[in-house]
NUVEX-680616 format. One line per field, with one value per residue (C-alpha): residue in three letters; chain; residue number from 1; x, y, z. Coordinates in Angstrom, 1 decimal, padded with zeros to 4 digits. Each point is the difference from the previous one (the first is absolute). Example, Ala and Ser with C-alpha at 12.3 -4.5 7.8 and 13.67 -1.06 7.14 Angstrom:
residues 2
rest = (ALA/SER) $
kette = (A/A) $
nr = (1/2) $
u = (012.3/001.4) $
v = (-004.5/003.4) $
w = (007.8/-000.7) $
end
This chain:
residues 443
rest = (MET/SER/HIS/THR/THR/SER/GLU/LYS/ARG/LEU/LEU/LYS/LYS/LEU/ILE/VAL/PRO/GLY/ASP/LYS/SER/ILE/THR/GLN/ARG/PHE/LEU/ILE/LEU/ALA/GLY/LEU/ALA/GLU/GLY/LYS/SER/LEU/LEU/LYS/GLY/ALA/LEU/ALA/SER/THR/ASP/CYS/LEU/SER/THR/ALA/ASP/THR/LEU/GLN/GLN/LEU/GLY/VAL/GLN/ILE/THR/ASN/GLU/PRO/ASP/LYS/ASP/GLU/PHE/THR/ILE/LEU/GLY/SER/GLY/LEU/GLN/GLY/PHE/ARG/ASN/PRO/SER/ARG/ASP/LEU/ASP/PHE/GLN/ASN/SER/GLY/THR/GLY/ALA/ARG/LEU/MET/LEU/GLY/VAL/LEU/SER/ALA/GLN/LEU/MET/LEU/ARG/ASP/VAL/VAL/ILE/THR/GLY/ASP/LYS/SER/LEU/VAL/LYS/ARG/PRO/MET/ASP/ARG/VAL/VAL/GLN/PRO/LEU/ARG/ARG/SER/GLY/ALA/GLN/ILE/ASP/TYR/ILE/GLU/ASN/ARG/GLY/VAL/LEU/PRO/ILE/SER/ILE/THR/GLY/LYS/LYS/LEU/VAL/PRO/ILE/ILE/HIS/LYS/SER/SER/VAL/PRO/SER/ALA/GLN/VAL/LYS/SER/ALA/LEU/LEU/LEU/ALA/SER/LEU/VAL/SER/GLY/GLN/SER/VAL/ILE/VAL/SER/GLU/PRO/SER/GLN/SER/ARG/ASP/HIS/THR/GLU/ARG/ILE/LEU/ALA/ALA/SER/GLY/VAL/LYS/ILE/ARG/GLU/GLU/LEU/SER/GLU/GLY/ARG/TRP/GLU/VAL/GLU/ILE/ASP/VAL/THR/PRO/GLY/LYS/LEU/SER/PRO/PHE/GLU/VAL/ASP/ILE/PRO/GLY/ASP/PHE/SER/SER/ALA/ALA/PHE/PHE/VAL/GLY/TYR/ALA/MET/LEU/GLY/GLY/ALA/GLY/ASN/GLY/LEU/VAL/ILE/GLU/ASP/VAL/GLY/LEU/ASN/PRO/THR/ARG/THR/GLY/LEU/LEU/ASP/VAL/LEU/ALA/ARG/MET/GLY/ALA/LYS/ILE/GLU/ILE/SER/GLU/LYS/SER/GLY/SER/TYR/TRP/GLY/GLU/PRO/LEU/GLY/SER/ILE/GLU/ILE/ALA/SER/ILE/GLU/LEU/LYS/GLY/THR/GLU/ILE/GLN/GLY/GLU/GLU/VAL/PRO/TYR/MET/ILE/ASP/GLU/PHE/PRO/LEU/LEU/ALA/ILE/LEU/GLY/SER/ARG/ALA/VAL/GLY/VAL/THR/LYS/ILE/ARG/GLY/ALA/LYS/GLU/LEU/ARG/PHE/LYS/GLU/SER/ASP/ARG/ILE/ARG/ALA/LEU/VAL/ASP/ASN/MET/ARG/THR/ILE/GLY/LEU/GLU/ILE/GLU/GLU/PHE/GLU/ASP/GLY/LEU/GLU/ILE/LEU/GLY/THR/GLU/LYS/PRO/LEU/LYS/GLY/ARG/VAL/TYR/SER/HIS/GLY/ASP/HIS/ARG/ILE/ALA/MET/ALA/PHE/GLY/ILE/LEU/ALA/ALA/LEU/PRO/GLY/ASN/GLU/ILE/GLU/ILE/GLU/GLY/MET/GLU/VAL/ALA/ASP/VAL/SER/PHE/PRO/GLY/PHE/TRP/LYS/ILE/LEU/SER/GLU/LEU/LYS/LYS/ASP/SER/THR/LYS/ASN/GLY) $
kette = (A/A/A/A/A/A/A/A/A/A/A/A/A/A/A/A/A/A/A/A/A/A/A/A/A/A/A/A/A/A/A/A/A/A/A/A/A/A/A/A/A/A/A/A/A/A/A/A/A/A/A/A/A/A/A/A/A/A/A/A/A/A/A/A/A/A/A/A/A/A/A/A/A/A/A/A/A/A/A/A/A/A/A/A/A/A/A/A/A/A/A/A/A/A/A/A/A/A/A/A/A/A/A/A/A/A/A/A/A/A/A/A/A/A/A/A/A/A/A/A/A/A/A/A/A/A/A/A/A/A/A/A/A/A/A/A/A/A/A/A/A/A/A/A/A/A/A/A/A/A/A/A/A/A/A/A/A/A/A/A/A/A/A/A/A/A/A/A/A/A/A/A/A/A/A/A/A/A/A/A/A/A/A/A/A/A/A/A/A/A/A/A/A/A/A/A/A/A/A/A/A/A/A/A/A/A/A/A/A/A/A/A/A/A/A/A/A/A/A/A/A/A/A/A/A/A/A/A/A/A/A/A/A/A/A/A/A/A/A/A/A/A/A/A/A/A/A/A/A/A/A/A/A/A/A/A/A/A/A/A/A/A/A/A/A/A/A/A/A/A/A/A/A/A/A/A/A/A/A/A/A/A/A/A/A/A/A/A/A/A/A/A/A/A/A/A/A/A/A/A/A/A/A/A/A/A/A/A/A/A/A/A/A/A/A/A/A/A/A/A/A/A/A/A/A/A/A/A/A/A/A/A/A/A/A/A/A/A/A/A/A/A/A/A/A/A/A/A/A/A/A/A/A/A/A/A/A/A/A/A/A/A/A/A/A/A/A/A/A/A/A/A/A/A/A/A/A/A/A/A/A/A/A/A/A/A/A/A/A/A/A/A/A/A/A/A/A/A/A/A/A/A/A/A/A/A/A/A/A/A/A/A/A/A/A/A/A/A/A/A/A/A/A/A/A/A/A/A/A/A/A/A/A/A/A/A/A/A/A/A/A/A/A) $
nr = (1/2/3/4/5/6/7/8/9/10/11/12/13/14/15/16/17/18/19/20/21/22/23/24/25/26/27/28/29/30/31/32/33/34/35/36/37/38/39/40/41/42/43/44/45/46/47/48/49/50/51/52/53/54/55/56/57/58/59/60/61/62/63/64/65/66/67/68/69/70/71/72/73/74/75/76/77/78/79/80/81/82/83/84/85/86/87/88/89/90/91/92/93/94/95/96/97/98/99/100/101/102/103/104/105/106/107/108/109/110/111/112/113/114/115/116/117/118/119/120/121/122/123/124/125/126/127/128/129/130/131/132/133/134/135/136/137/138/139/140/141/142/143/144/145/146/147/148/149/150/151/152/153/154/155/156/157/158/159/160/161/162/163/164/165/166/167/168/169/170/171/172/173/174/175/176/177/178/179/180/181/182/183/184/185/186/187/188/189/190/191/192/193/194/195/196/197/198/199/200/201/202/203/204/205/206/207/208/209/210/211/212/213/214/215/216/217/218/219/220/221/222/223/224/225/226/227/228/229/230/231/232/233/234/235/236/237/238/239/240/241/242/243/244/245/246/247/248/249/250/251/252/253/254/255/256/257/258/259/260/261/262/263/264/265/266/267/268/269/270/271/272/273/274/275/276/277/278/279/280/281/282/283/284/285/286/287/288/289/290/291/292/293/294/295/296/297/298/299/300/301/302/303/304/305/306/307/308/309/310/311/312/313/314/315/316/317/318/319/320/321/322/323/324/325/326/327/328/329/330/331/332/333/334/335/336/337/338/339/340/341/342/343/344/345/346/347/348/349/350/351/352/353/354/355/356/357/358/359/360/361/362/363/364/365/366/367/368/369/370/371/372/373/374/375/376/377/378/379/380/381/382/383/384/385/386/387/388/389/390/391/392/393/394/395/396/397/398/399/400/401/402/403/404/405/406/407/408/409/410/411/412/413/414/415/416/417/418/419/420/421/422/423/424/425/426/427/428/429/430/431/432/433/434/435/436/437/438/439/440/441/442/443) $
u = (096.4/000.3/001.1/003.0/000.7/003.6/001.7/-000.5/-003.2/-002.6/000.8/-001.7/001.6/-000.4/001.5/000.6/-000.3/003.0/002.9/-001.1/003.6/000.8/-002.8/000.4/003.4/-000.9/-002.6/002.2/003.0/-002.5/-001.1/003.5/000.6/000.0/-003.0/-002.6/000.2/-001.9/-000.4/-001.8/-000.9/000.0/-001.6/-003.1/000.0/-001.0/003.7/001.1/-003.2/000.9/003.5/-001.3/-002.2/002.5/002.2/-003.0/-000.4/003.6/-000.8/000.7/-002.6/-001.2/-002.5/-001.1/-001.9/-000.9/-001.4/003.3/002.5/001.4/001.4/000.8/002.3/001.2/003.1/001.0/003.7/002.3/-000.6/-003.6/-002.3/-002.3/-001.3/-003.4/-003.0/-000.5/001.6/001.8/-002.1/001.4/-002.6/001.5/003.3/003.1/001.9/-001.4/000.2/003.6/001.5/-001.8/001.8/003.2/-001.5/-001.7/003.0/002.1/-002.7/001.0/-003.4/-001.9/-001.0/-001.6/-001.2/-001.9/000.1/-002.7/-001.6/-002.8/000.1/002.3/002.5/000.2/001.4/002.6/003.7/001.0/003.3/002.4/-000.9/-000.1/003.5/002.1/-001.7/000.4/003.6/-000.1/-001.2/-004.1/-002.4/-002.3/-002.2/-002.3/-003.5/-001.5/002.2/003.7/000.7/-003.1/-002.4/-001.1/003.2/000.6/002.8/001.1/002.6/003.5/003.6/001.4/003.4/002.0/-000.2/001.0/-002.7/000.6/-003.1/-000.3/-002.7/-000.4/-002.8/-001.0/-002.2/002.7/002.1/-002.3/-000.9/003.9/000.7/-003.2/001.2/003.3/-001.3/-002.5/002.7/003.2/002.0/001.8/-001.6/001.8/-002.2/001.5/-002.0/001.0/-001.3/-001.8/-003.4/-002.9/001.6/-002.7/001.0/003.3/-000.9/-002.5/002.5/002.5/-002.6/-000.6/003.2/001.4/003.6/-000.1/003.0/-001.0/002.7/000.7/002.6/001.3/-002.9/-002.7/-002.0/000.5/-002.1/001.0/-001.9/001.8/-002.2/001.9/-002.7/-002.1/-003.8/-001.9/-001.3/-003.6/-000.6/-002.4/-000.1/-001.7/-000.1/000.5/-002.6/000.7/001.8/-001.6/-003.6/001.1/001.5/-003.2/-001.3/003.5/-001.0/-003.7/001.0/002.8/-002.9/-002.2/-002.0/000.3/-000.8/003.0/002.0/000.3/002.2/000.5/001.2/001.8/000.7/003.3/002.8/002.4/002.5/-000.2/-003.7/000.0/001.3/-003.3/001.0/003.0/-001.5/-003.1/002.5/001.5/-003.4/-000.4/-001.8/-000.3/000.4/001.1/001.4/000.0/001.8/-000.4/003.2/001.0/-001.6/-002.6/001.5/002.5/-002.5/-000.1/-003.4/-001.3/-002.5/000.0/-001.6/-001.2/-001.4/-001.6/002.3/000.5/002.0/002.5/001.0/003.0/001.8/000.6/003.0/000.8/001.7/-002.7/-002.6/000.6/-000.6/-003.4/-001.1/-003.6/-000.7/000.3/-003.7/-000.3/002.8/-001.4/-003.1/001.6/002.3/-003.5/-000.7/003.1/001.7/002.0/000.9/000.7/002.2/000.4/002.7/001.7/-003.1/-000.6/-000.7/-003.3/-001.4/000.1/-001.9/-003.5/-000.7/002.2/000.0/001.5/-002.7/-002.9/001.2/000.3/-003.3/-001.8/001.7/-000.8/-003.7/-000.3/001.6/003.7/003.1/002.2/002.9/000.5/003.6/000.9/001.7/-002.5/-002.2/000.2/-002.7/-001.1/-002.0/-002.8/-002.7/-002.9/-002.8/000.3/-003.1/-000.4/-000.2/003.2/000.9/001.7/001.4/-000.4/003.0/-000.3/002.4/-001.7/-003.3/001.4/001.9/-003.0/-002.3/002.3/-000.5/-003.4/-000.8/001.3/-002.1/-001.2/000.8/-002.4/001.5/-002.0/002.6/-000.8/001.0/000.7/-000.6/003.5/001.4/-000.5/002.8/002.5/-002.3/-003.4/-002.0/001.8/-003.0/-001.6/003.1/000.1/-003.6/000.3/002.8/-001.8/-003.0/001.8/002.0/-003.2/-001.4/003.0/000.8) $
v = (088.6/-003.2/-003.5/-002.3/-003.5/-000.6/-003.2/000.1/001.7/002.2/003.7/003.4/002.4/004.0/002.8/003.2/003.5/001.9/001.1/003.6/001.0/-000.9/001.7/003.3/000.3/-001.1/002.6/002.6/-001.0/000.0/003.6/000.7/-001.8/001.9/-002.0/-002.5/-002.8/-003.1/-001.6/-003.5/-001.9/003.2/000.4/002.4/000.7/003.1/000.8/-000.5/001.9/002.9/000.2/-000.2/002.9/002.0/-000.6/001.0/003.3/000.6/-000.5/-003.8/-001.5/-003.4/-002.5/-002.6/-003.1/-001.7/-003.2/-000.8/001.2/002.6/003.5/002.0/003.0/002.7/001.5/003.3/-000.2/000.5/003.8/000.0/000.3/002.8/002.0/-001.8/002.0/-001.8/-001.4/-003.6/-002.5/-003.2/-001.1/-003.1/-000.3/000.3/-001.1/002.0/003.1/-000.7/-000.9/002.9/002.4/-000.9/000.4/003.3/001.4/000.2/000.9/003.6/001.4/-000.9/002.8/-000.5/-003.7/-001.5/-003.6/-001.2/-003.0/-001.5/000.1/-003.1/001.1/003.3/-001.6/-001.8/001.4/001.8/001.6/-003.0/000.8/003.9/000.6/-001.6/001.5/003.4/-000.4/-000.9/003.8/-001.0/002.5/-001.9/001.7/-001.4/001.8/-001.2/-002.1/-000.6/-003.6/-001.0/000.7/002.5/001.1/002.7/-000.5/002.3/-001.9/001.2/-000.7/-002.8/-000.5/-003.4/-001.6/-002.9/-001.4/-002.2/-001.3/-001.7/-002.5/-001.5/001.2/-000.7/003.3/002.4/-001.9/000.0/004.0/001.0/-002.3/001.6/003.2/-000.5/-001.5/003.1/002.5/-001.5/000.4/-002.8/-001.7/-002.7/-001.4/-002.3/-002.3/-002.1/-003.2/-000.2/000.8/-000.9/000.6/000.4/003.4/-001.3/-003.1/002.0/002.9/-002.4/-001.9/003.3/000.5/002.5/-001.2/-000.8/-000.2/-002.4/-001.3/-000.8/002.9/000.1/-002.4/002.3/-000.8/002.9/001.0/002.4/000.7/001.3/002.8/000.8/-001.4/003.2/-001.8/-003.2/-002.0/-001.3/-003.9/-002.5/-002.4/-002.7/000.4/-003.3/-000.7/001.6/-001.9/001.9/-000.9/-003.4/-000.3/-000.1/-003.0/-001.5/000.1/-000.9/-003.1/-001.1/000.4/-002.4/002.3/-001.0/-003.7/-002.2/002.9/003.1/000.9/003.8/000.5/003.1/001.6/002.3/-001.8/003.0/-001.0/003.3/-000.4/-004.1/000.1/-001.4/-003.5/-000.3/000.8/-002.4/-002.8/000.1/-000.3/-003.3/001.1/-002.1/002.3/-000.6/002.6/-000.5/002.9/000.7/000.5/003.4/003.3/002.2/003.8/-001.2/-001.7/-003.7/-002.1/-003.0/-002.1/-001.0/-003.2/-000.4/-002.6/000.1/-000.8/000.4/003.2/000.6/003.5/001.8/003.2/002.9/002.2/003.5/-001.2/-002.0/002.9/001.9/-003.2/-000.6/003.6/-000.5/-003.5/000.5/000.3/-003.6/-001.3/001.2/-001.9/-003.0/000.3/000.0/-003.7/-001.3/-002.1/002.0/003.6/002.0/003.2/003.1/002.4/003.0/001.0/003.1/001.3/-001.5/002.5/002.7/-001.9/000.2/-000.4/-000.6/-003.6/-001.0/001.6/-001.2/-003.8/000.3/001.6/-002.4/-003.1/000.7/000.9/-003.5/-001.9/-000.5/000.4/002.9/002.2/003.3/001.4/003.5/-001.9/-003.2/-002.3/-003.7/-002.5/-003.1/-002.3/-001.8/-002.5/001.4/001.5/003.8/002.4/003.9/003.1/001.4/003.0/000.5/003.8/000.8/-002.3/-002.4/-002.3/-000.2/-000.9/-002.6/-001.5/-000.4/-001.0/-003.1/-000.9/000.8/-002.6/-002.8/-002.7/000.7/003.7/002.7/003.0/003.2/002.7/003.8/001.7/-003.0/002.0/001.7/-003.1/001.4/002.4/-003.0/-002.9/000.7/-003.5/-001.3/-001.3/-001.3/-002.3/-000.9/-000.7/-002.6/-001.7/-000.3/-001.3/-002.3/-001.2/-000.8/-001.7/-002.3/-000.5) $
w = (092.4/-001.5/001.5/-001.4/000.9/001.1/000.6/003.7/000.5/-001.6/000.7/-000.6/-002.3/000.4/-001.5/002.0/-001.5/-001.1/002.2/001.6/000.6/-003.6/-001.5/001.5/-000.9/-003.6/000.0/001.0/-002.4/-003.0/001.1/-000.3/-003.4/-003.5/-001.6/000.7/002.3/001.0/003.3/-000.2/002.9/002.3/003.4/-000.2/003.6/002.1/000.3/-003.7/-001.1/002.2/-001.3/-003.8/000.8/001.4/-003.1/-002.3/002.0/-000.9/-004.0/-000.3/-002.2/001.6/-001.2/002.3/-001.0/003.5/-001.5/-002.0/003.1/-002.8/000.4/-003.2/000.8/-002.5/002.1/000.2/000.3/003.0/-000.3/-001.3/002.7/000.5/002.7/001.6/000.2/003.7/002.9/-001.2/002.6/000.5/002.3/001.6/-001.7/001.5/-002.9/-002.5/002.2/001.2/-003.7/-001.5/002.3/-001.4/-003.5/000.2/002.0/-003.3/-002.3/-000.8/-001.1/003.1/002.3/003.5/-000.6/003.1/000.9/002.3/001.3/002.0/003.5/000.1/-002.2/001.4/003.5/-001.6/000.1/-003.0/001.4/-000.8/-003.8/000.4/001.8/-002.6/-002.9/001.9/000.2/-004.1/-000.3/000.1/001.0/002.3/002.5/002.9/-000.5/003.8/001.9/-000.4/-001.1/-001.6/-002.7/-001.5/-001.7/-002.6/-002.7/-002.7/-002.2/-000.1/-001.1/002.2/000.5/000.7/003.6/001.8/002.1/003.3/001.4/003.3/-000.6/-003.5/-001.9/-003.7/000.2/001.1/-002.5/-003.1/000.5/000.0/-003.3/-001.7/001.1/-001.5/-003.2/-000.5/001.0/-001.7/003.2/001.7/003.2/002.2/002.3/002.9/002.0/002.9/-002.0/-003.2/-000.3/-002.6/-003.2/-002.5/-001.2/-000.7/-002.2/-001.7/-001.0/-001.0/-002.3/-001.4/-001.2/003.0/001.4/003.7/002.5/002.9/002.4/003.7/000.7/004.1/001.1/-001.5/-003.2/-002.5/-003.3/-002.5/-003.5/-003.1/-001.0/-003.7/-002.0/000.7/-000.9/000.4/-003.1/000.5/000.9/-000.2/003.1/001.8/003.7/002.2/003.0/003.2/002.5/003.2/-001.4/-000.8/003.6/001.7/-001.9/000.5/003.9/-000.5/-001.8/002.6/002.7/-001.9/-001.7/-003.4/000.5/-001.4/-001.1/-002.4/-002.9/-000.6/-003.7/-001.6/003.0/000.4/002.1/000.5/002.6/001.7/000.5/000.9/003.3/001.6/-001.6/001.7/003.3/-000.9/-000.8/003.1/001.5/-001.5/-003.2/-003.2/-002.6/-003.7/-002.2/-003.9/-001.4/-003.8/-002.0/-000.9/001.5/-000.6/-000.6/002.9/002.1/000.7/-000.2/000.7/002.1/003.6/001.0/003.9/001.9/003.7/002.8/004.3/000.1/002.9/001.2/-000.9/000.6/-002.6/000.4/-001.8/-002.7/-001.2/000.1/-003.1/-001.9/001.3/001.3/-001.7/001.2/003.7/000.5/-001.4/001.7/003.3/-000.8/-001.0/003.3/002.2/-001.6/000.3/002.9/002.2/000.0/-002.8/000.6/-002.4/000.9/-002.0/-001.6/001.2/-003.7/000.3/002.3/-003.2/-002.6/-000.9/003.8/003.0/-001.0/003.5/001.7/-002.2/000.4/003.5/000.8/-002.6/001.3/003.7/-001.2/-001.2/002.9/-001.1/002.4/-001.6/001.6/-001.7/-000.5/-001.4/-003.0/-000.4/002.1/001.5/-000.7/001.8/-002.6/000.7/-001.6/002.2/-002.3/000.0/000.2/-000.1/-002.3/-001.5/-001.4/-003.3/001.0/-003.4/-001.1/-002.6/001.4/003.4/-001.7/-002.0/002.4/002.5/-002.7/-000.6/003.7/-000.2/-002.8/001.8/001.5/003.8/000.2/000.0/-000.8/-001.6/-001.7/-000.2/-003.0/-002.1/-003.5/000.8/-001.7/-003.3/000.7/-001.1/-001.1/-001.6/000.3/002.7/002.1/-002.9/-000.6/003.9/-000.1/-003.0/001.8/003.2/-001.8/-002.1/003.2/002.0/-003.2/-000.6/003.8) $
end
């Protein structure tokens, strides 16, 4: 962390680790490329490392330089994976597991490959990926309970399909696009609205032709499978917007003194819906976007000042563009003037935890007024000091969201399971502690 002088005030600067979603996609694509790829600024969190480990089990050569945030990957080609000697354990990584379902289903040399995960991941729904893959000819079998891991996969020759999803899902879409790439068969994915588009941007930057368009009120995506191979690449991965969001919120609530600048963070418009909501709540945010793009991804800095927030209402059409930021938004709503209402977000019940229930239980424990709905919640903001013991429920975003609240002056909140933040943000607690210390010293 460093300091800089702006024309208006002294601001702290920080850079957050590489984007988790983008790192995982590049790891997988590098494994499917022919030759050596280099990922710089990559995230070496437990989620990304578990995906890298499974690729190694499939014969991909990967070297990780943690002190440099780099991965060097020698890819095996689109059909070069070998049968692993043990089950592929994705630990807590739903992204890795779901995307690799698509990849492995089209790997013709694979037989009875088992995908599993930790106690949280084996409860998360997989049928939304499995069913369209089965329709395309994939041989995927549930080993214990229908709809969840562990799963057995035998690679098959797939057939073209059109998949119309009932809810936008970047993971389902990406799994099907990767299956299309590996199998050489066309897949058209149709969504009610556009979900985050990292996979499409990365594939396009890799030279894969992609058709994206609004068709009869739905968002359609299809890739051109004719190239038949992926070339290796060298890439710099932007900072993770979802990680940056926690410190955006902390700065707004006065935790960073005069303000904060977060540099080199990804600004993909399918990820930054939170900024629109915060502007509605009265936030002062300045975005400085760098010219050009980085493998299709916009990049820039976010400047935040502390300000009194007002409550707002979030509806279904906004949900896909900020799906990972709702734990933080709930925290901000608890300190805003008035009521903050979140609806149309039932998907939150199927994350690393039931995030709606986790938020409601924890907030009631520390003295907040909150109402639970099947698809969301309603929070009454307050300035009163908050006290109590909350639980991460094994969910990194729940832990970090309450970490922001706990760090604010006057609150006495203990968090059980803080270590789970390493799933997406190693070093989170250290950065938060430094910001808190600087704010106290300069305040």
